[in-house]
Structures are given as structure tokens and as C-alpha cells.
Rosetta silent file (secondary structure, phi, psi, omega in degrees, C-alpha in Angstrom):
SEQUENCE: MKRNTKGIINGLVGAVSYGTNPLFALPLFTYGIGVNSVLFYRYFFAVIIYGVWIKFFKKISLKINVKELVVLFILGLLFSFSSLTLFLAFKYIEAGIACTILFIYPVMVAIIMAAFFREKITKGIVFSILLTSIGIALLYKGKPGAALNLYGVVLVLSASLFYALYMVGVKTIGAVKHMKSEKLSFYVMLFGLLVYVFNLRFCTELQSLDKPMMWFFALALAIFPTIVSFETTIIAIKLIGSTKTAILGALEPITALFCGIVFFGEHLTPRIIIGVLLILIGVSIVVLKSKNRSIQGLKVQKNPPSK
SCORE:     score description
SCORE:     0.000 S_00000001
   1 L     0.000  135.378 -179.630  -16.193   40.791  -20.800 S_00000001
   2 L   -66.550  151.260 -178.546  -14.879   37.256  -21.299 S_00000001
   3 H   -56.485  -46.325 -177.701  -16.232   34.470  -19.087 S_00000001
   4 H   -64.812  -42.402  179.446  -12.798   33.651  -17.618 S_00000001
   5 H   -63.702  -44.339  178.852  -11.990   37.301  -16.889 S_00000001
   6 H   -61.656  -40.813  179.634  -15.351   37.840  -15.232 S_00000001
   7 H   -64.473  -42.890  179.572  -14.842   34.714  -13.130 S_00000001
   8 H   -63.721  -43.125  179.449  -11.384   35.802  -11.996 S_00000001
   9 H   -60.760  -44.968  179.095  -12.630   39.278  -11.067 S_00000001
  10 H   -64.949  -38.676  177.950  -15.478   37.784   -8.999 S_00000001
  11 H   -63.074  -41.318  178.054  -13.068   35.336   -7.366 S_00000001
  12 H   -64.849  -43.902  179.394  -10.732   38.185   -6.423 S_00000001
  13 H   -63.126  -42.477  179.987  -13.606   40.279   -5.057 S_00000001
  14 H   -61.608  -43.783 -178.831  -14.904   37.299   -3.062 S_00000001
  15 H   -68.731  -46.603 -178.760  -11.506   36.581   -1.508 S_00000001
  16 H   -64.962  -41.890 -179.171  -10.663   40.202   -0.720 S_00000001
  17 H   -64.212  -38.928  178.448  -14.117   40.927    0.719 S_00000001
  18 H   -67.275  -31.422  179.435  -13.925   37.901    3.039 S_00000001
  19 L   -70.721   -7.382  178.802  -10.509   39.074    4.192 S_00000001
  20 L   -86.121    6.091  176.908  -12.080   42.295    5.520 S_00000001
  21 H   -46.915  -53.510 -179.009  -13.577   40.453    8.515 S_00000001
  22 H   -63.641  -32.331 -176.809  -11.047   41.993   10.941 S_00000001
  23 H   -58.953  -35.131 -177.722  -11.449   45.456    9.379 S_00000001
  24 H  -102.717  -24.251 -178.736  -15.077   45.650   10.531 S_00000001
  25 H   -80.175  -44.538 -175.227  -15.077   43.300   13.547 S_00000001
  26 H   -60.807  -39.841  176.016  -12.120   44.698   15.494 S_00000001
  27 H   -60.738  -35.205  178.060  -13.543   48.259   15.749 S_00000001
  28 H   -66.124  -35.665  175.900  -16.736   46.821   17.246 S_00000001
  29 H   -63.616  -38.688 -179.245  -14.619   45.023   19.850 S_00000001
  30 H   -68.190  -24.501  175.209  -12.949   48.331   20.736 S_00000001
  31 L   -77.629   -5.143  178.993  -16.408   49.813   21.323 S_00000001
  32 L    94.303    8.619  178.419  -16.923   47.093   23.935 S_00000001
  33 L   -80.713  129.350 -177.998  -19.258   44.894   21.901 S_00000001
  34 L   -73.740  163.697 -176.563  -18.757   41.202   22.729 S_00000001
  35 H   -58.304  -45.805 -177.355  -18.042   38.503   20.174 S_00000001
  36 H   -64.593  -37.293  177.979  -21.494   36.916   20.350 S_00000001
  37 H   -69.129  -41.174  178.259  -23.234   40.269   19.864 S_00000001
  38 H   -59.422  -46.595 -178.762  -20.956   41.175   16.949 S_00000001
  39 H   -72.105  -30.227  174.756  -21.680   37.867   15.232 S_00000001
  40 H   -60.015  -49.711 -179.172  -25.393   38.118   15.981 S_00000001
  41 H   -63.686  -39.234  178.850  -25.583   41.416   14.107 S_00000001
  42 H   -59.107  -51.531 -177.443  -23.434   40.040   11.295 S_00000001
  43 H   -71.224  -39.718 -177.399  -25.671   37.017   10.744 S_00000001
  44 H   -61.441  -51.539  179.886  -28.954   38.842   11.481 S_00000001
  45 H   -66.299  -37.695 -179.099  -28.403   41.615    8.944 S_00000001
  46 H   -65.243  -41.710  179.448  -26.925   39.174    6.415 S_00000001
  47 H   -61.320  -45.202 -179.091  -29.941   36.840    6.643 S_00000001
  48 H   -65.247  -52.144 -176.087  -32.394   39.690    6.052 S_00000001
  49 H   -65.562  -46.457 -177.531  -30.476   41.359    3.202 S_00000001
  50 H   -69.234  -36.767  178.219  -29.434   38.124    1.488 S_00000001
  51 H   -61.455  -45.376  177.371  -32.883   36.584    1.935 S_00000001
  52 H   -62.687  -41.800 -177.406  -34.543   39.549    0.218 S_00000001
  53 H   -61.354  -50.488 -174.787  -31.904   39.492   -2.533 S_00000001
  54 H   -79.312  -25.419 -178.648  -32.261   35.830   -3.513 S_00000001
  55 H   -80.105  -46.299 -171.696  -36.026   35.646   -2.992 S_00000001
  56 H  -102.294  -20.976  179.822  -37.206   38.783   -4.761 S_00000001
  57 H  -103.732  -42.077  178.780  -34.334   39.671   -7.127 S_00000001
  58 L   -92.071   -9.022  175.418  -32.858   36.284   -8.058 S_00000001
  59 L    56.589   43.357  179.170  -36.276   34.592   -7.739 S_00000001
  60 L   -98.332  128.109  179.157  -34.881   31.490   -6.009 S_00000001
  61 L   -67.861  138.910  179.523  -37.341   29.313   -4.097 S_00000001
  62 L  -104.848   14.350 -179.807  -36.488   28.827   -0.423 S_00000001
  63 L   -70.014  136.621  175.915  -38.647   25.729    0.038 S_00000001
  64 L  -139.029  156.584  176.410  -36.937   22.801    1.798 S_00000001
  65 L   -96.955  179.226 -175.219  -38.099   19.430    3.111 S_00000001
  66 H   -63.178  -42.836 -179.900  -37.559   17.972    6.584 S_00000001
  67 H   -61.748  -43.545  178.220  -34.441   16.012    5.629 S_00000001
  68 H   -64.189  -38.756 -179.957  -32.865   19.103    4.104 S_00000001
  69 H   -59.585  -45.840 -178.790  -33.814   21.127    7.182 S_00000001
  70 H   -62.280  -46.478 -179.144  -31.993   18.738    9.536 S_00000001
  71 H   -64.855  -44.952 -179.795  -28.849   18.708    7.398 S_00000001
  72 H   -64.048  -34.257  177.633  -28.877   22.489    6.914 S_00000001
  73 H   -62.912  -46.237  179.509  -29.326   22.975   10.656 S_00000001
  74 H   -64.749  -44.420  178.843  -26.198   20.901   11.380 S_00000001
  75 H   -63.227  -37.661  177.768  -24.224   22.653    8.636 S_00000001
  76 H   -62.139  -39.896  177.991  -25.375   26.007    9.995 S_00000001
  77 H   -64.913  -44.716  179.973  -24.052   25.106   13.446 S_00000001
  78 H   -61.279  -45.871 -179.549  -20.681   24.027   12.035 S_00000001
  79 H   -62.618  -41.398 -178.479  -20.361   27.206    9.947 S_00000001
  80 H   -69.735  -39.221  176.898  -21.361   29.364   12.916 S_00000001
  81 H   -62.422  -33.982  176.705  -18.957   27.621   15.300 S_00000001
  82 H   -63.570  -45.236  177.792  -16.213   28.375   12.780 S_00000001
  83 H   -63.107  -43.700 -176.484  -17.086   32.078   12.855 S_00000001
  84 H   -62.864  -48.803 -178.714  -17.355   32.095   16.645 S_00000001
  85 H   -67.570  -34.808  176.871  -13.987   30.461   17.311 S_00000001
  86 H   -65.117  -46.907 -178.305  -12.265   32.658   14.703 S_00000001
  87 H   -68.049  -32.971  174.741  -13.663   35.879   16.179 S_00000001
  88 H   -65.269  -36.056  179.878  -12.786   34.712   19.691 S_00000001
  89 H   -64.293  -29.651  178.720   -9.233   34.117   18.446 S_00000001
  90 L   -58.701  -22.013 -179.830   -9.034   37.790   17.392 S_00000001
  91 L   -76.275  -18.488 -171.375   -8.981   38.548   21.128 S_00000001
  92 L  -116.210  -29.650  179.288   -5.780   36.555   21.624 S_00000001
  93 L  -134.435  162.207 -177.979   -3.701   36.741   18.440 S_00000001
  94 L   -61.152  137.103 -172.115   -3.287   39.208   15.591 S_00000001
  95 H   -61.029  -39.217 -179.475   -6.201   39.004   13.154 S_00000001
  96 H   -62.515  -42.390  178.627   -4.042   38.703   10.027 S_00000001
  97 H   -68.215  -39.460  178.604   -2.164   35.720   11.425 S_00000001
  98 H   -59.275  -44.852 -179.408   -5.425   34.155   12.636 S_00000001
  99 H   -68.381  -29.498  176.940   -6.933   34.373    9.143 S_00000001
 100 H   -69.300  -44.802  178.298   -3.782   32.889    7.646 S_00000001
 101 H   -63.715  -38.743  178.683   -3.905   29.879    9.973 S_00000001
 102 H   -56.701  -31.270 -173.797   -7.635   29.518    9.223 S_00000001
 103 L   -68.193   -4.538  178.512   -6.747   29.105    5.544 S_00000001
 104 L   -78.667    3.241 -176.193   -5.367   25.587    6.172 S_00000001
 105 H   -56.616  -32.699  176.397   -8.927   24.209    6.048 S_00000001
 106 H   -61.136  -33.733  177.002   -8.398   22.593    2.569 S_00000001
 107 H   -65.596  -41.860  178.281   -5.626   20.492    4.124 S_00000001
 108 H   -64.445  -37.923  177.258   -8.007   19.440    6.904 S_00000001
 109 H   -60.280  -44.077  179.930  -10.652   18.568    4.301 S_00000001
 110 H   -61.729  -40.643 -179.868   -8.132   16.300    2.551 S_00000001
 111 H   -66.731  -43.615  179.886   -7.273   14.583    5.852 S_00000001
 112 H   -64.053  -43.354  179.532  -10.951   14.067    6.770 S_00000001
 113 H   -63.392  -34.373  178.383  -11.784   12.700    3.322 S_00000001
 114 H   -72.799  -40.129 -175.707   -8.876   10.278    3.610 S_00000001
 115 H   -73.596  -36.498 -172.038   -9.736    9.173    7.153 S_00000001
 116 H  -115.178  -15.880 -177.904  -13.494    8.710    6.724 S_00000001
 117 H  -124.165   14.882  172.821  -14.166    8.456    2.979 S_00000001
 118 L    59.963   26.705  172.468  -11.141    6.397    1.904 S_00000001
 119 L   -76.342  140.149 -174.921   -9.635    9.043   -0.326 S_00000001
 120 L   -73.539  134.203  173.313   -5.951    8.340   -0.870 S_00000001
 121 L   -88.091  113.456 -177.766   -3.410   10.571    0.863 S_00000001
 122 L   -86.128  170.530  176.445   -0.790   11.311   -1.777 S_00000001
 123 H   -61.915  -33.887  178.950    2.799   12.388   -1.268 S_00000001
 124 H   -62.979  -40.495  179.627    1.727   15.871   -2.322 S_00000001
 125 H   -68.393  -41.241  176.864   -0.812   16.080    0.507 S_00000001
 126 H   -60.082  -42.785  178.772    1.745   14.826    3.033 S_00000001
 127 H   -63.444  -40.138  179.830    4.173   17.464    1.753 S_00000001
 128 H   -66.306  -37.597  177.187    1.488   20.159    2.033 S_00000001
 129 H   -62.790  -41.239  178.105    0.750   19.117    5.627 S_00000001
 130 H   -63.187  -44.921 -179.486    4.466   19.438    6.385 S_00000001
 131 H   -63.089  -46.843 -178.821    4.648   22.898    4.759 S_00000001
 132 H   -65.632  -34.947  178.327    1.570   24.239    6.554 S_00000001
 133 H   -65.262  -43.180  177.058    2.816   22.848    9.873 S_00000001
 134 H   -64.117  -40.566  179.124    6.169   24.590    9.434 S_00000001
 135 H   -60.359  -44.619  179.007    4.321   27.754    8.392 S_00000001
 136 H   -64.743  -39.790  178.668    2.179   27.730   11.547 S_00000001
 137 H   -61.474  -39.375  178.413    5.297   27.100   13.646 S_00000001
 138 H   -68.413  -32.360  178.741    6.953   30.154   12.086 S_00000001
 139 H   -76.751  -12.009 -171.551    3.842   32.235   12.804 S_00000001
 140 L   -60.291  -21.293  173.106    3.847   31.066   16.403 S_00000001
 141 E  -103.619  110.903 -175.984    5.789   34.171   17.386 S_00000001
 142 L   -81.616  -89.521  178.566    3.577   37.149   16.613 S_00000001
 143 L   -69.455  151.026 -178.166    4.926   40.472   17.886 S_00000001
 144 L   -51.340  123.800  176.995    8.718   40.759   18.026 S_00000001
 145 L    81.575    3.062 -178.244   10.010   38.763   20.992 S_00000001
 146 L  -128.799  134.464  178.588    6.573   37.418   21.972 S_00000001
 147 E   -80.173  150.915  175.300    5.019   34.031   21.261 S_00000001
 148 L   -63.779  150.073  176.090    1.461   33.745   20.029 S_00000001
 149 L   -67.042  121.875 -176.187   -1.138   32.910   22.630 S_00000001
 150 H   -60.877  -38.635  179.277   -1.540   29.118   22.512 S_00000001
 151 H   -62.482  -38.887  177.915   -5.259   29.347   23.335 S_00000001
 152 H   -64.388  -40.243  177.956   -5.728   31.693   20.379 S_00000001
 153 H   -63.537  -42.888  178.552   -3.952   29.267   18.053 S_00000001
 154 H   -62.084  -38.846  178.275   -6.162   26.408   19.288 S_00000001
 155 H   -62.433  -43.974 -179.573   -9.245   28.559   18.648 S_00000001
 156 H   -66.147  -42.859  178.116   -8.170   29.259   15.047 S_00000001
 157 H   -62.009  -36.114  175.598   -7.377   25.599   14.406 S_00000001
 158 H   -64.851  -41.675  177.617  -10.831   24.765   15.789 S_00000001
 159 H   -60.200  -42.654  179.336  -12.356   27.339   13.431 S_00000001
 160 H   -65.217  -40.199  179.036  -10.531   25.735   10.518 S_00000001
 161 H   -65.315  -44.546  178.359  -11.695   22.268   11.581 S_00000001
 162 H   -60.080  -41.278 -179.980  -15.329   23.351   11.893 S_00000001
 163 H   -69.007  -36.788  177.234  -15.174   24.919    8.438 S_00000001
 164 H   -62.919  -42.885  177.787  -13.519   21.799    7.007 S_00000001
 165 H   -63.054  -38.692  176.209  -16.310   19.647    8.463 S_00000001
 166 H   -61.376  -45.847 -179.484  -18.840   22.042    6.934 S_00000001
 167 H   -64.217  -40.828  177.769  -17.157   21.734    3.528 S_00000001
 168 H   -63.253  -41.337  178.681  -17.062   17.935    3.762 S_00000001
 169 H   -61.469  -45.301  178.527  -20.762   17.918    4.672 S_00000001
 170 H   -61.881  -35.725 -175.751  -21.673   20.100    1.694 S_00000001
 171 H   -78.427  -29.735 -169.194  -19.585   17.862   -0.561 S_00000001
 172 H  -114.221  -23.002 -175.856  -20.810   14.450    0.649 S_00000001
 173 L   -82.552  119.898 -173.916  -24.334   14.705    2.096 S_00000001
 174 H   -58.352  -34.683 -175.494  -26.882   13.869   -0.584 S_00000001
 175 H   -61.898  -27.934 -177.450  -29.663   16.087    0.799 S_00000001
 176 H  -122.106   -3.206 -174.291  -27.725   19.285    0.037 S_00000001
 177 H   -55.825  -36.666 -177.159  -25.088   18.104   -2.433 S_00000001
 178 L  -112.372   15.102  178.832  -27.023   19.427   -5.437 S_00000001
 179 L   -72.312  146.480  176.479  -28.877   22.273   -3.696 S_00000001
 180 L   -56.203  134.782 -176.578  -28.535   25.757   -5.192 S_00000001
 181 H   -58.809  -38.628 -178.731  -25.576   27.479   -3.548 S_00000001
 182 H   -63.879  -43.687  179.241  -27.599   30.610   -2.779 S_00000001
 183 H   -64.563  -44.113  179.538  -30.307   28.654   -0.956 S_00000001
 184 H   -60.299  -45.779 -179.210  -27.726   26.644    0.987 S_00000001
 185 H   -61.511  -41.586 -179.466  -25.868   29.812    2.009 S_00000001
 186 H   -61.226  -48.814 -177.296  -29.080   31.491    3.173 S_00000001
 187 H   -71.259  -32.441  175.957  -30.134   28.619    5.421 S_00000001
 188 H   -61.622  -43.875  177.742  -26.618   28.101    6.758 S_00000001
 189 H   -67.443  -39.853 -179.073  -26.605   31.747    7.888 S_00000001
 190 H   -62.569  -50.082 -179.342  -30.176   31.494    9.225 S_00000001
 191 H   -73.044  -29.461  175.772  -29.501   28.409   11.352 S_00000001
 192 H   -64.737  -32.273  178.000  -26.059   29.725   12.271 S_00000001
 193 H   -58.516  -31.236 -177.583  -27.774   32.789   13.746 S_00000001
 194 H   -62.569  -27.687  177.928  -29.428   30.525   16.323 S_00000001
 195 H   -59.202  -42.620 -176.299  -26.041   29.905   17.966 S_00000001
 196 H   -80.717  -30.225  172.458  -25.812   33.559   18.983 S_00000001
 197 H   -60.141  -44.016  179.405  -29.476   33.773   19.949 S_00000001
 198 H   -68.984  -47.356 -178.667  -28.799   30.900   22.358 S_00000001
 199 H   -61.433  -30.447  179.725  -25.441   32.254   23.595 S_00000001
 200 L   -92.327   20.412  179.797  -27.054   35.626   24.285 S_00000001
 201 L    51.456   55.986  179.313  -29.817   33.938   26.308 S_00000001
 202 L    55.260   44.177  173.489  -32.386   34.545   23.584 S_00000001
 203 L    72.277    6.563  176.708  -31.107   38.081   23.010 S_00000001
 204 L   -70.981  -20.251  179.251  -31.620   39.223   26.605 S_00000001
 205 L  -109.367   13.525  179.522  -27.854   39.846   26.783 S_00000001
 206 L   -67.832  127.407  178.383  -27.556   41.363   23.302 S_00000001
 207 L   -82.885  138.284 -175.307  -25.514   44.573   23.392 S_00000001
 208 L   -85.255  155.939  175.278  -27.053   47.495   21.551 S_00000001
 209 L   -97.812  102.415 -172.655  -25.483   49.572   18.795 S_00000001
 210 L  -108.468   10.949  176.472  -25.806   53.112   20.135 S_00000001
 211 L  -130.979  143.913  179.508  -23.417   54.969   17.821 S_00000001
 212 H   -53.943  -40.236 -179.231  -23.708   55.560   14.037 S_00000001
 213 H   -66.595  -30.328  177.426  -20.229   54.108   13.448 S_00000001
 214 H   -66.425  -40.756  176.195  -21.216   50.944   15.313 S_00000001
 215 H   -64.599  -40.112  178.893  -24.141   50.504   12.926 S_00000001
 216 H   -60.215  -49.704 -177.899  -21.809   51.151    9.988 S_00000001
 217 H   -65.176  -38.164 -179.763  -19.318   48.471   11.081 S_00000001
 218 H   -66.547  -44.300  178.980  -22.081   45.937   11.850 S_00000001
 219 H   -67.952  -40.127  178.370  -23.774   46.454    8.478 S_00000001
 220 H   -62.862  -37.573  178.226  -20.429   46.416    6.662 S_00000001
 221 H   -64.438  -35.484  178.945  -19.577   43.129    8.398 S_00000001
 222 H   -75.592  -32.657 -173.800  -22.842   41.642    7.147 S_00000001
 223 H   -86.505  -55.369 -169.440  -22.441   42.990    3.612 S_00000001
 224 H   -77.644  -60.762 -178.652  -18.789   42.745    2.565 S_00000001
 225 H   -78.447   -1.697 -178.621  -17.193   39.645    4.157 S_00000001
 226 H  -113.659  -75.138 -174.727  -20.546   37.850    4.197 S_00000001
 227 H   -68.341  -51.166 -179.219  -23.021   38.660    1.402 S_00000001
 228 H   -60.327  -42.696 -179.805  -20.575   40.083   -1.174 S_00000001
 229 H   -63.477  -46.626  177.846  -18.124   37.256   -0.484 S_00000001
 230 H   -57.189  -52.462 -172.071  -20.842   34.583   -0.761 S_00000001
 231 H   -65.983  -47.698 -177.700  -22.333   35.993   -3.960 S_00000001
 232 H   -69.577  -33.494  177.509  -19.118   36.700   -5.862 S_00000001
 233 H   -66.586  -40.251  177.036  -17.592   33.365   -4.852 S_00000001
 234 H   -60.824  -45.076  179.113  -20.673   31.541   -6.141 S_00000001
 235 H   -62.520  -43.018 -179.111  -20.407   33.415   -9.469 S_00000001
 236 H   -62.471  -42.928  179.796  -16.667   32.654   -9.689 S_00000001
 237 H   -61.195  -40.547 -179.966  -17.206   28.937   -9.084 S_00000001
 238 H   -67.628  -33.892 -174.590  -19.806   28.843  -11.862 S_00000001
 239 H   -89.058  -39.995 -174.867  -17.553   30.698  -14.324 S_00000001
 240 H  -123.078   -1.753  177.469  -14.040   29.363  -13.643 S_00000001
 241 L    93.758  162.275 -175.173  -14.587   26.360  -11.361 S_00000001
 242 H   -71.919  -30.348 -176.642  -13.937   25.636   -7.695 S_00000001
 243 H   -67.876  -51.834  179.030  -10.183   25.005   -8.073 S_00000001
 244 H   -62.389  -38.206  178.838   -9.258   28.394   -9.542 S_00000001
 245 H   -63.584  -41.041  179.490  -11.643   30.075   -7.097 S_00000001
 246 H   -64.961  -38.653  178.354   -9.982   28.269   -4.192 S_00000001
 247 H   -65.639  -41.513  176.660   -6.525   29.369   -5.362 S_00000001
 248 H   -63.720  -23.360  178.103   -7.726   32.974   -5.610 S_00000001
 249 L   -62.149  -12.421  176.237   -8.923   32.494   -2.026 S_00000001
 250 L   -60.690  -20.300  177.894   -5.278   32.899   -0.998 S_00000001
 251 H   -72.534  -15.522  178.879   -6.026   36.624   -1.074 S_00000001
 252 H   -59.499  -59.432  179.773   -8.282   36.190    1.988 S_00000001
 253 H   -66.442  -30.341  178.762   -5.470   35.906    4.566 S_00000001
 254 H   -65.726  -40.910  176.928   -3.304   38.358    2.607 S_00000001
 255 H   -63.861  -43.292  178.773   -6.107   40.943    2.785 S_00000001
 256 H   -62.289  -40.814  176.670   -6.568   40.274    6.499 S_00000001
 257 H   -62.534  -44.250  179.844   -2.820   40.711    7.048 S_00000001
 258 H   -59.826  -47.603  179.861   -2.862   43.953    5.059 S_00000001
 259 H   -61.389  -41.758 -179.458   -5.796   45.322    7.079 S_00000001
 260 H   -63.668  -41.113 -177.974   -4.133   44.319   10.332 S_00000001
 261 H   -72.418  -46.073 -174.400   -0.852   45.991    9.462 S_00000001
 262 H   -74.972  -42.710 -171.874   -2.293   49.190    7.938 S_00000001
 263 H  -100.646  -22.784 -173.789   -5.252   49.832   10.252 S_00000001
 264 H  -124.423    9.581  173.932   -4.414   48.083   13.529 S_00000001
 265 L    67.415   26.103  177.872   -0.637   48.298   13.784 S_00000001
 266 L   -73.472  160.464 -171.564   -0.007   44.564   13.562 S_00000001
 267 L   -98.122  145.568  175.584    3.545   43.405   12.902 S_00000001
 268 L  -130.903  115.887 -179.746    5.045   41.887    9.756 S_00000001
 269 L  -117.176  164.069  176.665    8.474   40.288    9.993 S_00000001
 270 H   -55.159  -37.237  179.653   10.493   38.193    7.499 S_00000001
 271 H   -64.099  -41.365  178.801    9.653   35.100    9.562 S_00000001
 272 H   -66.293  -40.384  178.354    5.930   35.823    9.339 S_00000001
 273 H   -59.681  -45.384  179.430    6.210   36.411    5.577 S_00000001
 274 H   -63.854  -42.038  179.027    7.926   33.028    5.147 S_00000001
 275 H   -61.042  -43.793  178.420    5.317   31.342    7.349 S_00000001
 276 H   -62.236  -45.808 -179.447    2.451   32.834    5.327 S_00000001
 277 H   -61.716  -41.067  179.112    4.058   31.785    2.039 S_00000001
 278 H   -63.301  -40.912  178.140    4.563   28.201    3.260 S_00000001
 279 H   -65.074  -44.221 -179.358    0.909   27.959    4.286 S_00000001
 280 H   -64.470  -40.819  178.716   -0.287   29.388    0.956 S_00000001
 281 H   -66.185  -44.428  179.979    1.963   27.020   -1.023 S_00000001
 282 H   -60.004  -43.913  179.148    0.890   24.033    1.064 S_00000001
 283 H   -67.135  -39.594  179.555   -2.808   24.792    0.580 S_00000001
 284 H   -62.033  -36.316  177.742   -2.326   25.396   -3.149 S_00000001
 285 H   -61.050  -44.485  179.352   -0.754   21.939   -3.513 S_00000001
 286 H   -62.837  -44.451 -179.317   -3.860   20.347   -1.959 S_00000001
 287 H   -61.316  -45.455 -178.955   -6.193   22.368   -4.194 S_00000001
 288 H   -68.263  -35.877  176.613   -4.276   21.457   -7.357 S_00000001
 289 H   -64.473  -38.191  177.240   -4.107   17.778   -6.352 S_00000001
 290 H   -62.892  -39.072  178.398   -7.890   17.826   -5.907 S_00000001
 291 H   -62.480  -43.751  179.852   -8.218   19.258   -9.415 S_00000001
 292 H   -62.775  -40.015  178.384   -6.066   16.465  -10.840 S_00000001
 293 H   -64.220  -38.364  179.698   -8.177   13.803   -9.117 S_00000001
 294 H   -64.986  -41.487  179.521  -11.339   15.379  -10.566 S_00000001
 295 H   -64.585  -43.007  179.262   -9.876   15.341  -14.090 S_00000001
 296 H   -63.003  -37.429  178.300   -8.808   11.711  -13.733 S_00000001
 297 H   -64.183  -39.254  178.828  -12.292   10.816  -12.505 S_00000001
 298 H   -66.202  -38.984  179.233  -13.866   12.413  -15.562 S_00000001
 299 H   -63.369  -38.481  178.861  -11.498   10.506  -17.864 S_00000001
 300 H   -65.265  -39.949  179.382  -12.499    7.230  -16.233 S_00000001
 301 H   -67.269  -36.944 -178.173  -16.179    8.040  -16.722 S_00000001
 302 H   -75.933  -29.287 -178.597  -15.671    8.936  -20.379 S_00000001
 303 L  -125.341   71.275 -176.467  -13.542    5.868  -21.064 S_00000001
 304 L   -65.572  147.643 -179.389  -14.897    3.044  -18.882 S_00000001
 305 L   -63.114  143.650  179.959  -12.812   -0.136  -18.759 S_00000001
 306 L   -72.437  151.230 -178.253  -13.892   -2.848  -21.198 S_00000001
 307 L   -74.034    0.000    0.000  -15.539   -5.975  -19.809 S_00000001
């Protein structure tokens, strides 16, 4: 199999698998399992399975120093807060729409980089912000004749912001900037788990999984949208680059929408379709602009100005 084809396949698998979050989380909610317990099981099982995988099968060292530990702890909290606010939003708005709004995080990354790291905001980024804003406005009415819950929208936007901050941290903080992706992912999940340990009063309020199907959904949540998504996305980035992988990530909200409509009776109207398309186009503009800046940077390095 060609390198590019293999990379695209892994990118598609990574995006689709991450989009199955609602498919496995929502049934656990219907069983009466709270958000913090659901996410505890997701992170707990993922840490164990992924830790064994990268330590004993991929033979990756998990040693870190104190500076790396502090940074990874903060990144773990940001990543976990993103999961927590997204899953809380599932209680208030349709999961497919929530995952679509979450997908605006590349736009937020561009804004943060411009505000705090002096990256230039281009006309393309301004246009993408306008498109995504219009898209969210169109999504604001979920079920026919009913507006989305404002608190749910705020939760999703918070989830997107937390994830954007996590991405900026990974991109800019020297202690982890060149760390192996697998090691970084493992520690982010490990430290992220602590959020739910704390929220559940050190597991004294952890709800038990007392039915086989509950165990199935919890394990599936840890494996498919977590471990499989992490692993295949890492492979895709190595084979075809972060830009193409990010564009393929557009399948994440589309998969979540599909799952919501097919399995949970969520609604799809022409207005929602237009809103989703505007968000996907807006995010794609940011991703492609980032690619262009990277290419220009490489050209400058290869052809430095004469003295």
C-alpha cells in the first residue's frame, strides 16, 4: 500500500472513530450513569490499554522529568476539561450539533496564536471566523421550532476553547514540543483522569457498571474514540502531515451527526446542513492557511536573505 493511501485511510479511521463519542456515551447516560463516571471509565480503561500498548508492544519509554511532568499535568487538565464540557453539553443539545460546534477549535487556535504569539490574522482567517459564526447561528435552532439550549452551546464553546488551549500548549511549550506523540497522549489521559477522580470525591461517588452492555459501551468509549482515534491520527500525521489529517478530521462531526440521526433520532434540516457546511468550510480555510504559512516558512529557511 502506498504511503499516501495508508495515511489517508488512517486519517479517515481516526476521524470517524472520534466521531463515535456520542454512539457509546449517550447509552451510558440512558442507563443513569453520570458524566463524571462515564468519563472516568473512558479515561481509566484507555490509560491501562494504551499504556500497555505503547510500553510493551511499541517499546516506547515513559520516562519524564519534573518540567515535563508539570506541563503534561496542565495539558491533561485542559484536555480533560474539554471532554467534560463536551459530554455535559450532550445533556442539553443534540450530540451531532455539539460535535460540529466543537470542530471550530482550529479557528480558536488561530485567534489565540494571533493574540498571544503575534501571528498575523489574515483576511482568510477573518472570513473563516465569519463563516463559522454564521454556521453556529444557523445551528442555534436544533429540533424543528425549538432553539438550542444556550447553556449547552456555551459548554461546547468552552470545550472547543479548552481543546484549542491544549493544542497551542502542545505546539508552543518547549518541554513537550518534540515529545513522542504516543507518550504525550498517554500522560495527557493519565493526568486528565485525575479530574474525574477529584470530581467523584476520590471515587467514593463512582457509579458502578452492573450490566454487560454498560461494560461494552464503557470499553468501546475507551477504545474507539480514544485509543483508536489517537493511534490512527498519529500514524496519519506521520504519513501525510498534520494539514491533510486535520482536513480529514471534518468527518468527526459528520460521523457524530450520522450517529445522532440514525441511532438517537436527532433531526437534520436544510438549515442545519447549511450550518454544518459553513463551519466545515470555515475551519478548512484556517487549516489550509496554516499550511501555506508553514510552506513559506520553509522557503525562508532554505533561502535566507543575503546580508
